[in-house]
C-alpha positions in Angstrom: -1.9 -9.8 25.9 -2.0 -13.5 25.3 -0.6 -15.2 22.2 -2.9 -17.0 19.8 -1.2 -20.4 20.1 0.2 -20.5 16.6 3.9 -21.1 16.0 5.9 -17.9 15.9 6.7 -16.1 12.7 10.3 -15.2 11.9 10.8 -11.7 10.6 13.4 -13.0 8.1 10.7 -15.2 6.5 8.4 -12.3 5.8 8.6 -10.2 2.6 10.8 -7.2 3.5 8.0 -4.8 2.6 5.7 -6.4 5.2 7.9 -5.2 8.1 8.9 -1.8 9.3 11.7 -1.6 11.9 12.3 2.1 11.9 13.3 3.5 15.3 10.9 5.5 17.3 10.9 9.3 16.6 12.7 11.5 19.1 10.3 12.8 21.8 9.2 16.4 21.4 9.6 17.2 25.1 12.3 16.0 27.4 11.4 13.4 30.0 8.6 11.9 28.0 9.0 8.6 26.1 8.7 8.7 22.3 5.3 8.2 20.9 4.3 5.6 18.3 4.9 1.9 17.9 8.4 0.5 18.0 7.9 -1.6 14.9 5.1 -2.3 12.4 4.1 -5.5 10.7 1.5 -6.6 8.2 -1.0 -8.9 10.0 -0.8 -12.4 8.4 -4.5 -12.8 8.5 -6.2 -9.5 7.7 -3.2 -7.8 5.8 -3.4 -4.6 7.8 -0.4 -2.7 9.2 -0.4 -3.3 13.0 2.0 -2.4 15.8 4.4 -5.0 17.0 4.6 -4.7 20.8 6.5 -7.1 23.1 7.3 -9.3 20.1 3.6 -9.9 19.4 1.1 -8.6 16.8 -0.9 -6.0 18.8 -4.6 -7.0 19.2 -6.8 -5.4 16.6 -10.2 -5.9 15.0 -10.7 -7.7 11.7 -12.1 -5.0 9.4 -13.1 -7.6 6.8 -15.8 -9.2 8.9 -19.2 -8.0 9.7 -20.0 -6.7 13.2 -21.7 -9.2 15.5 -23.6 -7.8 18.5 -22.5 -4.3 17.5 -18.8 -5.1 17.6 -16.3 -6.1 14.9 -14.7 -9.4 16.0 -11.0 -9.6 16.9 -8.7 -10.7 14.2 -7.4 -14.2 14.6 -3.9 -12.9 13.8 -3.9 -10.8 17.0 -1.4 -12.0 19.6 0.8 -13.8 17.0 4.3 -14.1 18.2 7.0 -12.6 16.0 10.7 -13.3 16.4 12.6 -10.4 15.0 15.9 -12.0 13.8 16.9 -9.0 11.7 18.9 -6.0 12.8 17.8 -2.6 11.7 20.8 -2.2 9.4 20.2 -5.6 7.7 16.5 -4.7 7.3 17.4 -1.3 5.9 19.8 -2.8 3.3 17.3 -5.3 2.2 14.6 -2.7 1.9 16.9 -0.4 -0.2 17.8 -3.3 -2.4 14.0 -4.1 -2.9 13.3 -0.5 -3.7 16.2 -0.3 -6.2 15.0 -3.5 -7.9 11.5 -2.1 -8.2 12.7 1.2 -9.6 14.6 -0.5 -12.4 11.5 -2.1 -13.8 9.8 -0.5 -16.7 6.1 -0.2 -17.5 4.9 -1.7 -20.7 5.1 1.0 -23.4 1.7 2.3 -24.4 1.0 2.8 -28.1 -1.6 5.5 -28.7 -3.4 5.5 -32.0 -3.6 8.8 -33.8 -6.9 10.7 -33.4 -9.2 10.8 -36.4 -9.7 14.2 -37.9 -12.7 16.1 -36.5 -15.4 16.4 -39.2 -16.8 19.9 -39.9 -20.0 21.0 -38.3 -23.3 20.6 -40.2 -23.7 24.3 -40.8 -20.2 24.5 -42.2 -21.1 21.7 -44.6 -24.2 23.5 -45.7 -22.3 26.8 -46.3 -19.6 25.0 -48.3 -22.3 23.4 -50.5 -23.9 26.8 -51.1 -20.6 28.3 -52.0 -19.8 25.4 -54.4 -23.2 25.8 -56.1 -22.8 29.6 -56.4 -19.3 29.2 -57.9 -20.5 26.5 -60.4 -23.4 28.7 -61.7 
């Protein structure tokens, strides 16, 4: 995998929600390496979650572009170098703080208007009229 020639991105400069540094899950069978990516990052160009392998954004296709020659072109953010200058513990603390901050926000209160009364059906109006005329005579 070759890098795309752009200057590297520092993980500490990214929004904390655009990075996932969770450790790999434990392997289900002994002797096999754990499956899944080591870390995930939001691609700076196409905004998709992509694996971070060998300190580079894993090559992927740009899903926003139209296919040319039957293939979707490669995303220009593929091969972007990423310098992970955060430890897992620091990242986890910052993520917990961001989640706590988001949970303290309140939505704008919604005011609902009372529903208007449901008018009687046409046949009920006719019957009421007949009864009123019968009572008056």
